[in-house]
N, C-alpha and C positions, 0 to 999 in steps of 0.2 A: 852250777853255782846256788847256793842258799838264798831263797828270798829274804829280803832286808825289811820288807813291811808284810804285815799280817793281821787281819782283825779277827776277834771272837766269831763274828757271825760266820766269817769264810772257814772257821775250824768246824764251827757245827754243821755248817751246811755239807762240807766234805765228809765228817763223821756220819753224819743222819746218811748219806749216800751209801757210804760203806755197809751200815748196818742193813739199811732197805733191800741191798743186792746180796749180801752173803750172811746176814744174822750178826749179833752183837760178839760171838768168839772170832769173828774176823777183823774186829776193831782192835787193833794193838797201836800204840804211840809212835812205834817206828815205822809202821804201815801207814798211817796218817801222815806222818810227817814225809813220807816218800811221795804221798799223793799231793802234798801241798808244795813239796821242793824246799822245805825248810828243816830247820834243826829239831830234834827231839825236845831240846830245852825251850825253843821257842812256844811249842805246844803246853808244855807244863806252865810257862809264864802265863800264857793267855787263860786258860781253863784249869790248871792244877792237874791232879793225877787222874788215872782213868776212871775212877770211881765217880769223882766230880765230873767228867766229861761225861759219863752216862747217865749221871743227875741232871744235867744242862739239857741234853738231848730229850730227856723225857718232859721237862719243864718245857722245851720248844715243841714238843709234840701237843700236850696239852693247850699251849696257846694257838698253836695251828688248828686244831679241831674246833676252836673257838671263833674262827674267821668265816665260818658257816653264814651265809646271808641269804633268806627266803628270796624267791623271785616269782614273779606270776600275778595274775589279777584277781585271783579269787583265793580264800583261806586253803582251799581243797588244793589249788595249784601250787600254793607256797609251800603247804606241808609235804606235797611229792617232790618239790625243789629242795627242800631240808633232807628228805629221806634220800633222795639221789647223791646229794654231795656228802652226807655222812657215810653213804656205803662206797662212794668213790675214795674218800679219804682213809676209811679203815682198809679196803683191799690195796691200797697204795702203798702202805707202811705196817705190814702184819708184824714184822718184829718190833718195832718201836712200839707198837699198840701193845703187844706182850709185856713189854719192858713196864709201861706205863701200869699196866695190871699187876705186874710183881710187886710194883712198888705203892700198891694200895691208893692208887690214884685214879681210879675208872671213872668213879661216879663224878669226881671233880672234872674229869676229861669230858664227859658227855653232858654236864650242866649247861653249857651254851646251847648245844642243840635242843636241848630238852626247854630251854627259857624261849628259844624262837617258836618251838611248837606251842608252847602255853600262849604265846601272843596270838598264833593264828587260830587255834582253838577257841579261844576267846573272841576271836572276830568273829568265828561260825556260829557264836551263840552258846558254846557250851561253858558251865561253870562249876566249882566245886569237884567233888569225888568223879563225877562224869567226864569233866576236862583231864583230871588227872588220868583216868584210866585210857583214855584217847593218846595222850603225850607216850605213855609207858606201851600202849599197843604199837604204835608206830615205831617206838625205839626198839622194842623187842623185835619188830618184824624185820627191821634192817640186820640187825645183830643176828638173828637167826639165819637170814638168808644167806649172810656173807660167811656163815660158819658154815652151811651146808656147801656153798660154792668151793670153799677152801678144801673141804672134806672130799668133795668130788674130784679136785684136782690133784690132791695127793692120794688118792685111793689106787690102790694096785689095779692091774687089768682084771675086767670082770669077765667070768667065763661061766655059764653063757652071758653075753651081754645084752643091753637091752635091744638091739635090733634083734637078736634070737628068739626074745621071749615075747614078743608082742606080735600078734598075728590076728587075723579075723576071729579066731576062736576063741582068743583070750581077751579079747576088746568086745564081747557079746555082740559078733557079728556086725562090727563098725569096723570097714575096711580104712576109712580116712583117719578114724582114731588110732587105730594100730599102726597106721604109717607115721602119724606126727609123734606118737610115743617112743618109737622106734627109731626116731632122727634126734639130730643134736637138738640140745637145749638153747634156746635163745634166752640167755641169762637177763639181758638187760629188758627184753619185752616181758618176761615172765614178772620180774621185780616190778616193774612200772605197773602191770595189770592187777598185781597182788595188793599194792600199796592203793593204788586207785580204789579196786574193791573194799579194802578195808577202810578206808577214809569214808567212802560213801555210806558205809554202815553206821560208823561212828557219828556222822554228820546227821544222820537220818533223824526224824521225827522224834523227839526226846521222850515222849509218852511211851514208845513200844520198848524203848530201852530202860525207863525206869520201873516197868512192870516187876523185874524182879532184883531188888534193891541188895539183895544179900550175894548177888554175883554167881547163884548157881545155875545149873544147867535147866533150860527149860524144858517143860514136860511135855514129851511126844505128844500124850494124849489129850492135852487141854485144848 
């Protein structure tokens, strides 16, 4: 028996779940109606045609990425919390993020997270171009890490694999290092360590960072 009541939010939630699980191609009005136990005409009445539904899903995704809230007692801890939340959201909805990108709304989607980072780098004493570099460095670190994670997950089976490549002779006679590099990657810990190290450098003494205002590489012989 078809449902007699249905809300736009319920439709968007169900449509979003289908896209997250199977990608945009799996989202048809008939399949969505079947998931919701309603008639296709009811879906059209609430959200319009399929393209209108996809547009609404994109807007919903942009809004959800704007709900990231910093947590922690220090600016560095709060920046880490924003980075973790952003990574979690990007990993949870790759198909929806791709749709946002295809519609040219990526910059708008990242704006709330960037604004949260701006507040925290200001709290840490950074201003101007240095603050902007810090915000972008954290954003790029998050996005780059997510892309690498996704690439590793989708990569074909490697032969030889990492466990076959690393041994003391290839690790400069450091057996513990060889065992660690041959083992599974703890992505959560690696991400946390990398962001903490990045933020520590960004929040360091401004005198050292402003020595090269052009942003070029430091002279190794200096």
